[in-house]
KOLSE-741888 format. One record per residue (C-alpha): residue in three letters; x, y, z. Coordinates in steps of 0.05 Angstrom, whole numbers, plus 32768, in hexadecimal, padded with zeros to 4 digits. Example, Ala and Ser with C-alpha at 12.3 -4.5 7.8 and 13.67 -1.06 7.14 Angstrom:
Ala80F67FA6809C Ser81117FEB808F 
This chain:
Met800080028000 Pro801F80437FED Arg803080718024 Met7FFC80A7802F Thr801480F08031 Ala800881178070 His7FD78147804C Arg7FAE810D802D Ala7FAE80ED806F Ala7F94812D808F Leu7F5B8132805A Ala7F4980E98065 Ala7F4680F680B1 Ala7F1A813280A6 Leu7EE9810F807B Val7EE880CB809C Thr7EFD80CF80E6 Pro7EE3810F8103 Leu7EE380EF814A Leu7F2D80F1814B Leu7F32813D8142 Pro7F3181518189 Leu7F6F81268194 Trp7F9781558166 Ala7F8081988181 Ala7FC281A581A8 Gly7FEA81C1816B Pro7FDC820A8162 Ala7FF3820C8116 Leu7FCA81CC8101 Ala7F8981F080EF His7F8F81DF80A6 Gly7F5481E58076 Ala7F3582008035 Pro7EF182028014 Thr7ED981C87FED Asp7E9481E47FDF Pro7E9682137FB8 Met7ED781F17FA3 Ser7F16821A7FB0 Arg7F4F82207F7C Val7F8382007FAC Val7F5681C27FB6 Ala7F3F81BA7F6D Cys7F8A81BD7F54 Ser7FA481907F8C Pro7FAD81457F85 Glu7F69813E7FA7 Gly7F4781687F70 Gly7F30812E7F45 Asp7F2081407EFB Arg7F2B818B7F0D Thr7F77817E7F15 Gly7F7C81707ECA Thr7F5C81B27EB2 Ala7F8481E57E8B Ala7F8182177EC5 Cys7F9881E37EF8 Arg7FD481CC7ECC Ala7FE782107EC4 Ala7FE382207F0B Val801081E77F1D Ala804281F77EE7 Ala8046823F7F01 Asn804C82247F49 Gly808681F77F3A Ala806481C07F65 Pro802081A07F6E Phe7FF281BD7FA5 Thr7FFB81837FD3 Ala7FF281AF8011 Trp7FAE81C77FFA Asp7F9A81D38044 Asn7FD681FB805A Leu7FCA823E8037 Arg7FD2826B8074 Val7FF682AA8088 Ala800782B680D1 Asn7FFE82F580FA Val7FD2831A80CA Asn7FA2832F8100 Gly7F6E834980D1 Arg7F9E837280A6 Asp7F8F834B8069 Arg7F9183848037 Gln7FD4839D8054 Val7FF583588056 Val7FDD83358018 Pro7FF3835B7FD7 Asp7FC483697F9C Gly7FC783327F67 Lys7FD982FF7F9B Leu7F9A82F67FC2 Cys7F8E82AB7FAF Ser7FD382997FC4 Gly7FD282C48004 Gly801382E27FEB Leu8036829E7FF8 Pro806782887FC0 Ala805782407FCA Tyr800F824C7FAF Arg802082847F7A Gly800082577F44 Leu7FBB82687F60 Asp7FC182B17F4D Leu7FC282A37F04 Ala7F9382D47EE0 Arg7F6582A97EB6 Ala7F1B829A7EAB Asp7F1A824F7EA9 Trp7F28823C7EF2 Pro7EFD82017F07 Ser7EBD82217F20 Thr7E7982167F44 Arg7E38822D7F27 Val7E0F82547F58 Thr7DCF827E7F58 Pro7DCA82C87F6E Gly7DA282D27FAD Ala7DA382887FBD Thr7DC082647FF9 Leu7E0C825A7FFD Arg7E1B82198021 Met7E65821E8032 Arg7E8D81E08042 Tyr7ED081F1805C Val7EF981B38068 Ser7F2A81B680A7 Thr7F52818080C9 Ile7F4E819E810E Pro7F1881CA8132 His7F2C82138144 Thr7F0782518152 Gly7F05828A8121 Thr7EDC82B480F1 Phe7ED082A680A7 Arg7EC882E5807D Met7EAC82DC8036 Tyr7EB5830E7FFD Leu7E9C83097FB6 Thr7EBA83327F7C Lys7E9583707F68 Pro7E6283737F2C Gly7E8B837D7EED Tyr7EC683537F05 Asp7EF4833F7ECE Pro7F0E82F97EDC Ala7F4583027EA8 Gly7F6A83307ED3 Pro7F8F83267F15 Leu7F6483257F53 Ser7F7283647F7D Trp7F5283807FBC Ser7F2E83B87F93 Asp7F06837C7F72 Leu7EE6836D7FB6 Pro7EB783957FDF Gly7ED083B5801F Lys7EA3838B8049 Pro7E94833F8045 Phe7E4F832B802D Ala7E4E82F48063 Gln7E7482E880A5 Val7E7182AD80D2 Thr7E9482A48115 Asp7EA382618136 Pro7E778230810B Ala7E7581E78121 Leu7EA481B68102 Thr7E7B817E80EA Asp7E97814080C8 Gly7ED8816180BB Ala7EBF81A2809F Tyr7EA381E380B4 Arg7E5D81EC8094 Phe7E36822B8095 Lys7E058251806A Ala7DFF8297804B Thr7DDD82B98013 Trp7DFA82C87FD2 Pro7DF883107FB9 Ser7DBF83187F85 Asp7DE2834A7F56 Arg7E1683207F38 Thr7E1B82FE7EF4 Gly7E5282D67ED2 Arg7E9282C07EF0 His7EAA82D97F33 Val7ED782C67F6E Leu7EC182B47FB4 Tyr7EFA82CB7FE3 Thr7EF682AA8024 Val7F2382C28060 Trp7F268295809D Gln7F4682BC80D7 Asn7F55828D8111 Ser7F4C82A68159 Ser7F6C826B817A Thr7FAC826F814D Pro7FCF82AA812D Asp7FC0829080E6 Thr7F9182A980B0 Tyr7F7C827F8074 Tyr7F6D8298802D Ser7F4982757FF5 Cys7F2C82857FB1 Ser7EEE825D7F97 Asp7EDA826C7F4F Val7E8E82717F47 Val7E60827E7F0B Phe7E1D82A17F0F Pro7DEC82A07ED2 Glu7DF682D47E9F Thr7DC283087E93 Lys7D9C82FA7E51 Lys7D93833C7E2E Glu7D8E83277DE5 Pro7D4883077DEA Gln7D2F834A7E08 Lys7D4A83727DCC Gln7D2983417D9C Glu7CE783487DBE Glu7CEC83917DB9 Lys7CFB838A7D6F Lys7CBD835E7D69 Lys7C9083917D8A Glu7CAB83C97D5E Gln7C9F83A17D1E Pro7C51839D7D22 Glu7C5083EA7D2D Glu7C7983F67CF1 Arg7C4D83C77CC7 Val7C0D83EA7CDD Ala7C2A842C7CCE Gly7C3D84127C8A Lys7BF883F87C7E Lys7BD8843C7C92 Asn7C02845E7C5D Glu7BF1842B7C28 Pro7BA984437C1A Glu7BBF848B7C15 Lys7BF384767BE2 Ala7BBD844E7BBB Lys7B8E84877BBB Glu7BC484B67B9E Gln7BD384837B68 Gln7B8A847A7B57 Lys7B7D84C67B4B Pro7B6D84D47B01 Ala7B9F84FA7ADA Ala7B8A85417AC8 Ser7B76854D7A7D Pro7B9A85817A56 Ala7B5F85AA7A54 Ala7B6585B77AA2 His7BA685DB7A9B Ser7BB286247A85 Ser7BCB86377A44 Gly7C0D864C7A5E Pro7C49861D7A68 Ala7C4685F37AA5 Pro7C8385F57AD6 Gln7CB185BC7ACD Gly7CA985847B02 Asp7C67859C7B19 His7C2F85697B05 Thr7BF885857B33 Pro7BB785917B0B Val7BA485DD7B09 Ala7B5E85F27AF8 Thr7B5886357AD7 Thr7B1B86657AE2 Ser7B2C869E7AB3 Gly7B4F86AC7A6F Pro7B3E86957A29 Ala7B31864D7A1F Ser7B66862379FD Gly7B6B85DC79E5 Pro7B4685B379B5 Ser7B0185C679CE Ala7B0C861279C1 Pro7AFB86117975 Met7AB985E8797F Leu7A9F861A79B3 Ala7AB286557986 Gly7A9186357948 Gly7A508626796F Ala7A4B866E7989 Ala7A53868A7943 Ala7A1C865D7928 Val79ED8675795E Leu79FB86BD794E Leu79F086B07903 Leu79AC868F790B Thr799486C5793D Gly79A786FC790E Gly798486DA78D4 Ala794586D278F9 Ala7944871A790D Leu794E873178C6 Ala7913870978AC Val78E4872478E0 Arg78F5876A78C9 Leu78E8875C787F Arg78A1873D788D Arg788C877B78B4 Arg789F87A77877 
């Protein structure tokens, strides 16, 4: 049987034999631990990470680290005393500023992640090999966080969205609940700080989580659909008017004045004065002359009879 490493033995003890934990409580620096739900980077990329260990992000992290994350439960910094932002440098939050974990600080958007729901219940499972008192502070990156850049303190709110002090250790893990913020979408980082009160140590961890993306495209399509019927109705309203214009009879040449019409102006113009013109003018003139001739002849005949 191959010899089991100390950290694998510690993990097995945390998961299988919690009754033995009080026997190990004498050592002040043995309060090891890390989140397993949501899965932290250090656990996902450790030999205990299962399929996650073979992902591109974990392979890159191990290569940048120069060694596997065998001590996944030992990412701790002593004597911080709440001065996290002063002690841990920007861009090195996931490693706690420790060179042995520098691979966890790689800026990339494909870390193994856990899908979560905004406003839902966060069920934290923080595996630990020994019970200790202390406070867990949980921060979530701000809206608009860019996972392709290094994680800095400015990416996190000034106050944690949840804080739990001295939760019970059950079956080798601290388990407690909180509520996820409701205004996040896409990929974010859950940054957990565990400040021990029974030891001088503070533990840091990054858990990558993914919230559902906001669906904006369907709304735009619905707006377009709403606009289209109105445009069609407006088009239909204009069609009868166009048809009426097309059905109007063209004006005859007799309706125009005798003078030349302006170029480009086809509007019919009715004249009320001036001499008549066009083909009907000779007929009218001839008829009038005939009437006059007949009237004059009749008058002359009457005069001759009287004489």
